[in-house]
ROVEX-714789 format. One record per residue (C-alpha): residue in one letter; x, y, z negated. Coordinates in Angstrom, 2 decimals. Layout:
N
+------+---------+---------+---------+
! type !      xx !      yy !      zz !
+------+---------+---------+---------+
!    a !       X !       Y !       Z !
...
+------+---------+---------+---------+
END
This chain:
487
+------+---------+---------+---------+
! type !      xx !      yy !      zz !
+------+---------+---------+---------+
!    x !   14.23 !   -2.03 !   -3.79 !
!    x !   17.34 !   -2.25 !   -1.68 !
!    x !   18.06 !   -0.13 !    1.33 !
!    x !   20.98 !   -0.47 !    3.70 !
!    x !   23.05 !    2.70 !    3.47 !
!    x !   25.92 !    3.52 !    5.78 !
!    x !   28.47 !    6.21 !    4.99 !
!    x !   31.30 !    7.72 !    7.00 !
!    x !   34.64 !    8.33 !    5.32 !
!    x !   37.99 !    9.57 !    6.61 !
!    x !   39.00 !   12.61 !    8.62 !
!    x !   39.89 !   11.19 !   12.04 !
!    x !   37.95 !   12.23 !   15.15 !
!    x !   34.52 !   10.58 !   15.09 !
!    x !   33.13 !   12.27 !   18.19 !
!    x !   31.97 !    9.07 !   19.98 !
!    x !   30.02 !    7.97 !   16.94 !
!    x !   28.54 !   11.39 !   16.31 !
!    x !   27.41 !   11.61 !   19.93 !
!    x !   25.66 !    8.25 !   19.59 !
!    x !   23.98 !    9.29 !   16.32 !
!    x !   22.86 !   12.56 !   17.92 !
!    x !   21.34 !   10.64 !   20.83 !
!    x !   19.54 !    8.34 !   18.38 !
!    x !   18.06 !   11.34 !   16.57 !
!    x !   16.82 !   12.73 !   19.87 !
!    x !   15.21 !    9.41 !   20.79 !
!    x !   13.35 !    9.38 !   17.46 !
!    x !   12.18 !   12.99 !   17.82 !
!    x !   14.30 !   13.99 !   14.84 !
!    x !   15.36 !   17.66 !   14.73 !
!    x !   18.60 !   18.25 !   16.60 !
!    x !   19.81 !   20.35 !   13.69 !
!    x !   18.63 !   18.35 !   10.65 !
!    x !   18.96 !   21.24 !    8.22 !
!    x !   16.77 !   23.65 !   10.22 !
!    x !   13.06 !   23.92 !    9.46 !
!    x !   10.37 !   26.05 !   11.15 !
!    x !   10.40 !   29.71 !   10.10 !
!    x !    7.10 !   29.54 !    8.19 !
!    x !    8.34 !   26.49 !    6.27 !
!    x !   11.56 !   28.26 !    5.30 !
!    x !    9.70 !   31.41 !    4.27 !
!    x !    7.41 !   29.42 !    2.00 !
!    x !   10.36 !   27.47 !    0.57 !
!    x !   12.19 !   30.69 !   -0.26 !
!    x !    9.15 !   32.06 !   -2.09 !
!    x !    8.68 !   28.78 !   -3.97 !
!    x !   12.34 !   28.63 !   -4.98 !
!    x !   12.04 !   32.08 !   -6.55 !
!    x !    8.71 !   31.41 !   -8.28 !
!    x !    7.66 !   27.77 !   -8.69 !
!    x !    4.12 !   27.09 !   -9.88 !
!    x !    4.29 !   26.23 !  -13.59 !
!    x !    1.64 !   25.54 !  -16.25 !
!    x !    0.61 !   28.62 !  -18.28 !
!    x !    2.59 !   27.42 !  -21.29 !
!    x !    5.16 !   24.92 !  -19.95 !
!    x !    6.53 !   22.32 !  -22.34 !
!    x !   10.18 !   23.12 !  -23.06 !
!    x !   12.31 !   19.96 !  -23.08 !
!    x !   15.61 !   21.66 !  -22.29 !
!    x !   16.96 !   20.47 !  -25.65 !
!    x !   17.06 !   16.85 !  -24.41 !
!    x !   20.61 !   16.24 !  -23.11 !
!    x !   19.69 !   14.55 !  -19.83 !
!    x !   22.23 !   13.24 !  -17.32 !
!    x !   22.03 !   12.07 !  -13.71 !
!    x !   23.74 !    9.10 !  -12.03 !
!    x !   24.20 !    9.38 !   -8.27 !
!    x !   26.88 !    9.02 !   -5.60 !
!    x !   29.55 !   11.72 !   -6.08 !
!    x !   28.50 !   13.78 !   -3.05 !
!    x !   24.74 !   13.67 !   -3.71 !
!    x !   23.02 !   16.95 !   -4.48 !
!    x !   19.35 !   15.95 !   -3.97 !
!    x !   18.94 !   14.69 !   -7.53 !
!    x !   15.46 !   13.30 !   -8.21 !
!    x !   16.03 !   11.70 !  -11.62 !
!    x !   17.75 !   12.47 !  -14.91 !
!    x !   17.64 !   10.34 !  -18.06 !
!    x !   18.37 !   10.26 !  -21.75 !
!    x !   18.50 !    7.00 !  -23.71 !
!    x !   18.21 !    6.62 !  -27.48 !
!    x !   17.49 !    4.09 !  -30.20 !
!    x !   14.14 !    4.27 !  -31.99 !
!    x !   13.79 !    4.18 !  -35.73 !
!    x !   12.73 !    0.70 !  -36.74 !
!    x !   14.21 !   -0.90 !  -33.63 !
!    x !   13.86 !   -0.64 !  -29.89 !
!    x !   14.71 !    2.18 !  -27.54 !
!    x !   13.29 !    5.41 !  -26.11 !
!    x !   13.79 !    6.28 !  -22.46 !
!    x !   13.32 !    9.87 !  -21.34 !
!    x !   13.22 !    9.99 !  -17.55 !
!    x !   12.79 !   13.34 !  -15.80 !
!    x !   11.57 !   13.31 !  -12.20 !
!    x !   11.84 !   16.43 !  -10.04 !
!    x !    8.46 !   18.20 !   -9.95 !
!    x !    8.12 !   18.79 !   -6.21 !
!    x !    4.47 !   19.82 !   -6.59 !
!    x !    5.70 !   22.92 !   -8.43 !
!    x !    7.24 !   24.08 !   -5.14 !
!    x !    4.95 !   22.59 !   -2.45 !
!    x !    1.48 !   24.12 !   -2.27 !
!    x !   -1.22 !   21.74 !   -0.94 !
!    x !   -2.11 !   22.51 !    2.66 !
!    x !    0.75 !   24.97 !    3.12 !
!    x !    3.52 !   24.94 !    5.71 !
!    x !    5.87 !   23.02 !    3.40 !
!    x !    3.22 !   20.39 !    2.73 !
!    x !    2.39 !   20.00 !    6.42 !
!    x !    6.06 !   19.59 !    7.36 !
!    x !    6.58 !   17.03 !    4.58 !
!    x !    3.67 !   14.98 !    5.91 !
!    x !    5.29 !   15.10 !    9.36 !
!    x !    8.71 !   13.97 !    8.11 !
!    x !    7.50 !   11.56 !    5.36 !
!    x !   11.00 !   10.52 !    4.19 !
!    x !   14.56 !   11.76 !    4.18 !
!    x !   16.48 !    9.95 !    6.91 !
!    x !   20.09 !    9.02 !    6.19 !
!    x !   22.43 !    8.80 !    9.16 !
!    x !   26.10 !    7.96 !    8.63 !
!    x !   27.19 !   11.46 !    9.64 !
!    x !   24.41 !   13.53 !    8.04 !
!    x !   20.90 !   13.36 !    6.62 !
!    x !   17.59 !   14.71 !    7.83 !
!    x !   15.90 !   15.97 !    4.64 !
!    x !   12.23 !   15.73 !    3.76 !
!    x !   12.23 !   19.24 !    2.29 !
!    x !   14.40 !   22.28 !    3.02 !
!    x !   17.74 !   21.94 !    1.30 !
!    x !   17.31 !   25.15 !   -0.68 !
!    x !   14.68 !   23.12 !   -2.56 !
!    x !   15.83 !   19.50 !   -2.31 !
!    x !   19.47 !   20.35 !   -3.04 !
!    x !   18.82 !   23.59 !   -4.89 !
!    x !   15.88 !   24.87 !   -6.91 !
!    x !   13.99 !   21.56 !   -7.20 !
!    x !   17.04 !   19.33 !   -7.70 !
!    x !   17.98 !   18.28 !  -11.24 !
!    x !   21.45 !   19.73 !  -10.94 !
!    x !   23.52 !   20.13 !  -14.11 !
!    x !   23.05 !   23.31 !  -16.13 !
!    x !   19.96 !   24.31 !  -14.14 !
!    x !   16.54 !   24.66 !  -15.76 !
!    x !   14.03 !   22.88 !  -13.54 !
!    x !   10.37 !   21.87 !  -13.59 !
!    x !   10.02 !   18.11 !  -13.94 !
!    x !    7.65 !   15.30 !  -14.75 !
!    x !    9.10 !   14.06 !  -18.03 !
!    x !    8.42 !   10.39 !  -18.73 !
!    x !    8.79 !    8.98 !  -22.22 !
!    x !    8.80 !    5.19 !  -22.32 !
!    x !    9.27 !    3.36 !  -25.62 !
!    x !   10.74 !   -0.15 !  -25.53 !
!    x !   10.84 !   -2.87 !  -28.14 !
!    x !   14.05 !   -4.61 !  -29.18 !
!    x !   13.75 !   -6.99 !  -26.21 !
!    x !   13.35 !   -4.19 !  -23.67 !
!    x !    9.59 !   -4.58 !  -23.20 !
!    x !    7.56 !   -1.40 !  -22.70 !
!    x !    5.25 !   -0.62 !  -25.63 !
!    x !    4.19 !    3.01 !  -24.99 !
!    x !    4.22 !    5.43 !  -22.07 !
!    x !    3.68 !    9.16 !  -21.73 !
!    x !    4.31 !   11.65 !  -18.92 !
!    x !    3.88 !   15.43 !  -18.87 !
!    x !    5.06 !   18.49 !  -17.01 !
!    x !    8.10 !   20.06 !  -18.62 !
!    x !   11.08 !   22.28 !  -18.14 !
!    x !   14.30 !   20.27 !  -18.34 !
!    x !   18.02 !   20.91 !  -18.12 !
!    x !   20.50 !   18.21 !  -17.13 !
!    x !   23.85 !   18.34 !  -18.89 !
!    x !   26.01 !   16.20 !  -16.62 !
!    x !   26.17 !   14.82 !  -13.09 !
!    x !   27.70 !   11.35 !  -13.32 !
!    x !   28.59 !    8.84 !  -10.60 !
!    x !   28.41 !    5.04 !  -10.65 !
!    x !   32.16 !    4.39 !  -10.68 !
!    x !   32.73 !    6.84 !  -13.52 !
!    x !   29.83 !    5.44 !  -15.54 !
!    x !   31.09 !    1.89 !  -15.07 !
!    x !   34.60 !    2.90 !  -16.09 !
!    x !   33.42 !    4.66 !  -19.26 !
!    x !   31.23 !    1.76 !  -20.29 !
!    x !   33.91 !   -0.84 !  -19.57 !
!    x !   36.68 !    0.94 !  -21.46 !
!    x !   34.46 !    1.83 !  -24.42 !
!    x !   34.65 !    5.61 !  -24.04 !
!    x !   30.94 !    6.10 !  -23.18 !
!    x !   28.95 !    7.85 !  -25.90 !
!    x !   25.73 !    6.20 !  -27.00 !
!    x !   23.20 !    7.82 !  -24.64 !
!    x !   25.26 !    6.54 !  -21.72 !
!    x !   26.47 !    3.34 !  -23.40 !
!    x !   22.82 !    2.35 !  -23.92 !
!    x !   22.41 !    2.13 !  -20.16 !
!    x !   24.18 !   -1.24 !  -20.25 !
!    x !   22.15 !   -2.50 !  -23.22 !
!    x !   18.78 !   -1.41 !  -21.84 !
!    x !   19.74 !   -2.40 !  -18.29 !
!    x !   20.64 !   -5.93 !  -19.34 !
!    x !   17.46 !   -6.28 !  -21.39 !
!    x !   15.39 !   -5.13 !  -18.44 !
!    x !   17.21 !   -7.62 !  -16.19 !
!    x !   16.22 !  -10.35 !  -18.65 !
!    x !   12.64 !   -9.07 !  -18.52 !
!    x !   12.80 !   -9.23 !  -14.73 !
!    x !   14.14 !  -12.79 !  -14.82 !
!    x !   11.42 !  -13.88 !  -17.24 !
!    x !    8.58 !  -12.58 !  -15.07 !
!    x !   10.09 !  -14.06 !  -11.89 !
!    x !   11.28 !  -10.83 !  -10.26 !
!    x !   14.45 !  -10.32 !   -8.29 !
!    x !   16.69 !   -7.37 !   -7.43 !
!    x !   19.00 !   -7.64 !   -4.43 !
!    x !   22.45 !   -6.11 !   -4.89 !
!    x !   22.86 !   -5.52 !   -1.17 !
!    x !   26.33 !   -4.13 !   -0.36 !
!    x !   26.55 !   -0.76 !    1.34 !
!    x !   28.40 !   -0.58 !    4.62 !
!    x !   31.03 !    2.12 !    4.97 !
!    x !   32.62 !    3.37 !    8.17 !
!    x !   36.25 !    4.26 !    7.60 !
!    x !   38.48 !    5.97 !   10.15 !
!    x !   42.21 !    5.30 !    9.92 !
!    x !   45.00 !    5.62 !   12.49 !
!    x !   42.45 !    6.46 !   15.17 !
!    x !   40.51 !    3.21 !   14.65 !
!    x !   37.13 !    2.50 !   13.10 !
!    x !   36.69 !    0.01 !   10.31 !
!    x !   33.42 !   -1.31 !    8.90 !
!    x !   33.53 !   -2.69 !    5.36 !
!    x !   31.22 !   -3.32 !    2.43 !
!    x !   30.98 !   -1.36 !   -0.81 !
!    x !   30.21 !   -3.79 !   -3.60 !
!    x !   27.47 !   -2.60 !   -5.99 !
!    x !   28.59 !   -2.22 !   -9.58 !
!    x !   26.67 !   -3.48 !  -12.61 !
!    x !   25.92 !    0.19 !  -13.37 !
!    x !   24.05 !    0.42 !  -10.05 !
!    x !   21.75 !   -2.34 !  -11.20 !
!    x !   21.26 !   -0.95 !  -14.71 !
!    x !   20.35 !    2.44 !  -13.26 !
!    x !   17.91 !    0.80 !  -10.85 !
!    x !   16.22 !   -0.97 !  -13.77 !
!    x !   15.28 !    2.40 !  -15.30 !
!    x !   13.63 !    3.40 !  -12.04 !
!    x !   11.82 !    0.05 !  -11.79 !
!    x !   10.65 !    0.42 !  -15.39 !
!    x !    9.12 !    3.80 !  -14.56 !
!    x !    7.50 !    2.51 !  -11.37 !
!    x !    5.88 !   -0.32 !  -13.29 !
!    x !    4.72 !    2.03 !  -16.06 !
!    x !    3.21 !    4.35 !  -13.44 !
!    x !    1.38 !    1.45 !  -11.78 !
!    x !   -0.11 !    0.44 !  -15.12 !
!    x !   -1.30 !    3.99 !  -15.83 !
!    x !   -2.96 !    4.32 !  -12.42 !
!    x !   -4.55 !    0.87 !  -12.57 !
!    x !   -6.12 !    1.59 !  -15.96 !
!    x !   -7.41 !    4.95 !  -14.70 !
!    x !   -8.87 !    3.42 !  -11.54 !
!    x !   -7.20 !    5.83 !   -9.10 !
!    x !   -3.84 !    5.22 !   -7.54 !
!    x !   -1.50 !    4.06 !   -4.83 !
!    x !    0.68 !    0.99 !   -5.36 !
!    x !    3.72 !   -0.28 !   -3.51 !
!    x !    2.82 !   -3.90 !   -2.75 !
!    x !    4.57 !   -6.91 !   -1.25 !
!    x !    2.92 !  -10.26 !   -0.51 !
!    x !    4.65 !  -13.52 !   -1.31 !
!    x !    7.12 !  -14.71 !    1.32 !
!    x !    5.36 !  -16.48 !    4.21 !
!    x !    5.66 !  -20.22 !    4.69 !
!    x !    9.04 !  -21.10 !    6.14 !
!    x !   10.82 !  -17.90 !    5.07 !
!    x !   12.61 !  -19.48 !    2.13 !
!    x !   13.40 !  -22.59 !    4.18 !
!    x !   14.99 !  -20.33 !    6.77 !
!    x !   17.10 !  -18.70 !    4.06 !
!    x !   18.22 !  -22.17 !    2.95 !
!    x !   19.52 !  -22.76 !    6.46 !
!    x !   21.47 !  -19.51 !    6.31 !
!    x !   22.85 !  -20.47 !    2.89 !
!    x !   24.12 !  -23.75 !    4.31 !
!    x !   25.68 !  -21.86 !    7.20 !
!    x !   27.53 !  -19.57 !    4.82 !
!    x !   28.60 !  -22.44 !    2.52 !
!    x !   26.48 !  -21.14 !   -0.36 !
!    x !   25.49 !  -23.82 !   -2.83 !
!    x !   21.69 !  -23.93 !   -3.25 !
!    x !   20.53 !  -27.07 !   -5.08 !
!    x !   16.94 !  -28.08 !   -4.29 !
!    x !   15.86 !  -27.70 !   -7.92 !
!    x !   17.20 !  -24.10 !   -8.07 !
!    x !   14.94 !  -21.17 !   -7.28 !
!    x !   15.78 !  -18.49 !   -4.74 !
!    x !   15.94 !  -15.88 !   -7.53 !
!    x !   18.48 !  -17.89 !   -9.52 !
!    x !   20.68 !  -18.41 !   -6.45 !
!    x !   20.69 !  -14.68 !   -5.68 !
!    x !   21.69 !  -13.79 !   -9.25 !
!    x !   24.80 !  -15.98 !   -8.96 !
!    x !   26.06 !  -14.29 !   -5.81 !
!    x !   29.09 !  -12.03 !   -5.73 !
!    x !   28.53 !   -9.10 !   -3.32 !
!    x !   32.33 !   -8.77 !   -3.00 !
!    x !   32.41 !  -12.17 !   -1.27 !
!    x !   31.85 !  -11.59 !    2.50 !
!    x !   29.72 !  -14.73 !    2.85 !
!    x !   27.59 !  -13.72 !   -0.14 !
!    x !   27.29 !  -10.17 !    1.23 !
!    x !   26.01 !  -11.54 !    4.54 !
!    x !   23.50 !  -13.75 !    2.73 !
!    x !   22.22 !  -10.83 !    0.65 !
!    x !   21.57 !   -8.91 !    3.86 !
!    x !   19.57 !  -11.87 !    5.16 !
!    x !   17.62 !  -12.01 !    1.89 !
!    x !   16.07 !   -8.64 !    2.70 !
!    x !   13.93 !  -10.55 !    5.25 !
!    x !   11.78 !  -11.68 !    2.32 !
!    x !   10.86 !   -8.04 !    1.69 !
!    x !    9.07 !   -7.74 !    5.03 !
!    x !    5.41 !   -6.96 !    4.76 !
!    x !    5.71 !   -4.36 !    2.02 !
!    x !    3.09 !   -1.64 !    2.15 !
!    x !    0.91 !    0.68 !    0.09 !
!    x !   -2.50 !   -0.06 !   -1.43 !
!    x !   -4.89 !    2.76 !   -2.35 !
!    x !   -7.70 !    2.31 !   -4.87 !
!    x !  -10.16 !    4.90 !   -6.19 !
!    x !  -13.37 !    5.26 !   -8.19 !
!    x !  -12.39 !    2.78 !  -10.89 !
!    x !  -12.13 !   -0.12 !   -8.46 !
!    x !   -9.50 !   -2.83 !   -8.83 !
!    x !   -6.85 !   -2.73 !   -6.07 !
!    x !   -7.33 !   -5.53 !   -3.53 !
!    x !   -3.66 !   -6.36 !   -3.77 !
!    x !   -1.76 !   -5.19 !   -6.83 !
!    x !    1.37 !   -7.33 !   -6.99 !
!    x !    4.80 !   -6.56 !   -5.64 !
!    x !    6.29 !  -10.03 !   -5.15 !
!    x !    9.92 !   -8.97 !   -5.65 !
!    x !    9.13 !   -6.99 !   -8.80 !
!    x !    6.68 !   -9.72 !   -9.91 !
!    x !    4.38 !   -7.04 !  -11.31 !
!    x !    2.29 !   -4.07 !  -10.15 !
!    x !    4.65 !   -1.30 !   -9.09 !
!    x !    4.63 !    2.07 !   -7.37 !
!    x !    7.05 !    4.57 !   -5.87 !
!    x !    7.17 !    7.62 !   -8.13 !
!    x !   10.85 !    8.40 !   -8.90 !
!    x !   12.12 !    9.97 !   -5.66 !
!    x !    9.78 !   12.84 !   -4.66 !
!    x !   12.59 !   14.92 !   -3.12 !
!    x !   13.16 !   12.14 !   -0.58 !
!    x !    9.83 !   10.33 !   -0.21 !
!    x !    6.38 !   11.83 !    0.34 !
!    x !    4.25 !    9.35 !   -1.61 !
!    x !    6.07 !    9.92 !   -4.90 !
!    x !    4.67 !   13.43 !   -5.28 !
!    x !    1.13 !   12.02 !   -5.15 !
!    x !    1.90 !    9.13 !   -7.51 !
!    x !    3.25 !   11.60 !  -10.06 !
!    x !    0.06 !   13.68 !   -9.97 !
!    x !   -2.10 !   10.56 !  -10.36 !
!    x !   -0.11 !    9.54 !  -13.45 !
!    x !   -0.39 !   12.99 !  -15.02 !
!    x !   -4.17 !   12.85 !  -14.54 !
!    x !   -4.34 !    9.33 !  -15.98 !
!    x !   -2.52 !   10.35 !  -19.17 !
!    x !   -4.66 !   13.46 !  -19.54 !
!    x !   -7.86 !   11.47 !  -19.01 !
!    x !   -8.88 !   13.74 !  -16.13 !
!    x !   -9.87 !   13.25 !  -12.52 !
!    x !   -6.95 !   13.71 !  -10.10 !
!    x !   -6.75 !   17.02 !   -8.20 !
!    x !   -8.90 !   17.24 !   -5.07 !
!    x !   -5.85 !   17.69 !   -2.82 !
!    x !   -4.46 !   14.37 !   -4.08 !
!    x !   -7.69 !   12.44 !   -3.53 !
!    x !   -8.15 !   13.98 !   -0.09 !
!    x !   -4.70 !   12.81 !    1.03 !
!    x !   -4.80 !    9.30 !   -0.45 !
!    x !   -6.67 !    7.49 !    2.36 !
!    x !   -4.08 !    8.45 !    4.99 !
!    x !   -0.97 !    8.01 !    2.85 !
!    x !   -0.46 !    4.28 !    3.53 !
!    x !   -0.51 !    4.90 !    7.28 !
!    x !    1.82 !    7.89 !    7.00 !
!    x !    4.25 !    5.99 !    4.78 !
!    x !    4.17 !    2.97 !    7.10 !
!    x !    5.21 !    5.15 !   10.03 !
!    x !    7.88 !    6.89 !    7.96 !
!    x !    9.24 !    3.55 !    6.74 !
!    x !    9.27 !    2.18 !   10.30 !
!    x !   11.31 !    5.18 !   11.42 !
!    x !   13.64 !    4.78 !    8.43 !
!    x !   14.19 !    1.08 !    9.22 !
!    x !   14.88 !    1.91 !   12.85 !
!    x !   17.53 !    4.43 !   11.80 !
!    x !   19.26 !    1.90 !    9.57 !
!    x !   19.15 !   -0.89 !   12.15 !
!    x !   20.25 !    1.24 !   15.09 !
!    x !   23.05 !    2.89 !   13.11 !
!    x !   24.51 !   -0.51 !   12.27 !
!    x !   24.36 !   -1.47 !   15.96 !
!    x !   26.07 !    1.77 !   16.97 !
!    x !   28.87 !    1.37 !   14.43 !
!    x !   29.52 !   -2.26 !   15.34 !
!    x !   29.64 !   -1.35 !   19.03 !
!    x !   32.05 !    1.51 !   18.32 !
!    x !   34.29 !   -0.84 !   16.38 !
!    x !   34.46 !   -3.33 !   19.22 !
!    x !   34.08 !   -1.24 !   22.39 !
!    x !   37.74 !   -1.65 !   23.36 !
!    x !   37.80 !   -5.37 !   22.66 !
!    x !   35.30 !   -6.70 !   25.21 !
!    x !   36.59 !  -10.00 !   26.53 !
!    x !   38.55 !  -10.89 !   23.38 !
!    x !   38.01 !  -14.11 !   21.44 !
!    x !   37.01 !  -14.23 !   17.76 !
!    x !   36.46 !  -16.88 !   15.12 !
!    x !   32.96 !  -16.77 !   13.68 !
!    x !   30.39 !  -18.77 !   11.73 !
!    x !   26.90 !  -19.42 !   13.09 !
!    x !   24.63 !  -18.08 !   10.36 !
!    x !   21.29 !  -18.38 !   12.14 !
!    x !   19.75 !  -20.13 !   15.14 !
!    x !   16.38 !  -19.36 !   16.70 !
!    x !   13.94 !  -22.20 !   16.19 !
!    x !   12.55 !  -22.10 !   19.73 !
!    x !   15.75 !  -21.00 !   21.43 !
!    x !   18.63 !  -23.01 !   19.93 !
!    x !   21.07 !  -21.36 !   22.36 !
!    x !   20.40 !  -17.96 !   20.73 !
!    x !   21.43 !  -17.01 !   17.22 !
!    x !   23.59 !  -14.88 !   14.96 !
!    x !   27.27 !  -15.10 !   14.09 !
!    x !   29.35 !  -13.52 !   11.36 !
!    x !   32.94 !  -12.78 !   12.32 !
!    x !   35.61 !  -14.41 !   10.16 !
!    x !   37.49 !  -11.20 !    9.53 !
!    x !   37.94 !   -9.16 !    6.37 !
!    x !   38.40 !   -6.01 !    8.51 !
!    x !   35.28 !   -6.51 !   10.65 !
!    x !   32.06 !   -6.70 !    8.62 !
!    x !   30.16 !   -7.58 !   11.79 !
!    x !   27.09 !   -9.81 !   12.09 !
!    x !   25.77 !   -9.89 !   15.67 !
!    x !   23.80 !  -11.76 !   18.31 !
!    x !   25.28 !  -14.72 !   20.20 !
!    x !   23.82 !  -16.38 !   23.30 !
!    x !   24.72 !  -17.89 !   26.64 !
!    x !   26.06 !  -21.35 !   25.80 !
!    x !   24.67 !  -24.68 !   24.64 !
!    x !   22.77 !  -25.35 !   21.43 !
!    x !   24.43 !  -23.50 !   18.57 !
!    x !   25.72 !  -25.54 !   15.58 !
!    x !   24.20 !  -23.90 !   12.52 !
!    x !   26.76 !  -23.44 !    9.80 !
!    x !   29.71 !  -24.39 !   11.97 !
!    x !   32.74 !  -22.32 !   12.82 !
!    x !   33.02 !  -21.57 !   16.54 !
!    x !   35.01 !  -19.41 !   18.93 !
!    x !   33.09 !  -16.60 !   20.61 !
!    x !   33.91 !  -14.07 !   23.32 !
!    x !   32.74 !  -10.47 !   23.03 !
!    x !   30.73 !   -9.75 !   26.19 !
!    x !   29.34 !   -6.26 !   25.49 !
!    x !   29.80 !   -3.40 !   23.04 !
!    x !   29.01 !    0.21 !   23.89 !
!    x !   27.75 !    2.56 !   21.17 !
!    x !   24.48 !    4.14 !   22.13 !
!    x !   23.74 !    1.93 !   25.12 !
!    x !   24.69 !   -1.74 !   24.65 !
!    x !   24.51 !   -3.61 !   21.38 !
!    x !   27.22 !   -6.05 !   20.39 !
!    x !   26.78 !   -9.44 !   22.06 !
!    x !   28.91 !  -12.56 !   21.85 !
!    x !   29.02 !  -15.72 !   23.93 !
!    x !   30.18 !  -19.12 !   22.69 !
!    x !   33.44 !  -20.29 !   24.26 !
+------+---------+---------+---------+
END
């Protein structure tokens, strides 16, 4: 599922922005120094890094030449994969997930701190990790040429990309290469990718067809990047590559396989999303008209989204608005062989769970243990069952904090971009109007150098979809969000 990421690039002085981000962390009760953990947490992490808890006779899978695909600067590597063809047709996906439970003892200081933090928080200038970095970016991370404990998934696919068999076990693994999206895309496009990597395109496309057939949808939401050049800020979009989507399909495949295992076993936690409420799609149609996006009445929302080009500013803005249909996502716990009250994730169009990012998200560690128990035909560990009832509430609070960080960071960056331009006039398109307050809405600036979508108010009724002139009335990072007024 998409998240809005914001990254800072460049070497110019970013002190005003950093001050605003620091103030935001303080307001959210985030540690002032994100990399510092309490002394007892660090002591336990150091012991765990030296001696992780492993099975008596761990399965050795270090002969599988796994590789990771992440942004170039990432070092908290949750997943590594190997792709191969099966004899007789179809494919085999090996997907290794960092075994965080090998380092985090139930009820210990590390576990308690993880339940307090819930998720890794990504600010444009730095991140606030879920676990100490000596684990999340060291001993527990699937870094190349490092033997690590992992949950090794093996998912067999038929020739059409449909899953036909699933297995997961604890193992020792060793990644061979740390790849990035741009490099992967380049190798695949120019034909230099060897088959394990080249199969990412084949399997990814088949899984996209599977998604289309079941009515699911993946949003290729552009990432916003803050660039600093000649003493000025610039906010632009990074367009997702096809390789981003193919990689995401492997994660979705595993999340769906995990949901199926847990559902059959009768114990689990699912990531769920209800269908979009009445009026939500109609509202998106209004935004599409505003952005001059063709949406014939006989065409589904999913088909329209698949035709969009994230490199097009209007399409990028629409994709951001499409994330509104993901509101209402939550977690559903079920135990004792009972059927989950709600099992479907509307965007995936199938039961699904979070299980592939345990270094960065609390719930994934528990989902992994539930899947291991399901495959083994055993009852889940007591520490897992004891924590399950409170996990949805904990994850809801962690997700709320994560969403606040993303939203507030965008506001801060936009205000920093425009703080010296209060009073200036801009051309903009009205992309949304409040139903009950037609004088209040949202505009997108008509500028390739200003990827800004902000509130507008203070004039007459706003003409949805029309181009208007607006005056910037406020912009102050950390105190006043960007606000425009129609001229």
